[in-house]
C-alpha angles and dihedrals in degrees: 000000000000092000118133123195127187122211126187121213116285091017147095135222114211120177132173115205144135092008094305131099109213120203130186128169131183114239140182130208105225093176135086103243132062112277119219117191116223108175148329146221124202125193136176105247138115094209129094108241121234090209133029124247115270110273093239089065093059121105114233117236108246090207131038113253116189131186118197121230109282092003140120122246142143142247124219136191142158140205110216107170108087090187092059120103090224090053091051095046094047093044089051089047095051092047090046097041091236118165118262136186120226118195115197121197113209138156141170127294093270092053099254137107090051115192131181113214117193120218123196111217114204131174117225134153091359091305137103109231126192134208128179111236109172143005123206127196108224100185100036138031119289114253089229 
């Protein structure tokens, strides 16, 4: 679309314009394998969640995003349906600076070992900051 967003480490860039909500966050792969992002889910809430959203509620990535082991990368997503309740809620939250929770579904390069990591998005000092709250194993028991 010709839109470029910059995102510093530990932060997010969220923009609303032309009937689209653009979202980008900085990520780091702290694992030993290649991370492949498969999908995402965003909701307006300031509270960490004890469970992850249902897999069928995740939006599938339209392009592959990989992060090498021990490396920095980014995640990007967009909401494009102004009539959708999620679009309206996220747009209002971005404009008001209300907290949100972003869940990212990712796995290894073979499509296994899927994990959902939840990122809290909080607005402070004219910036969106991120912090990782929880990680959920999808294909095997949680260690908790």
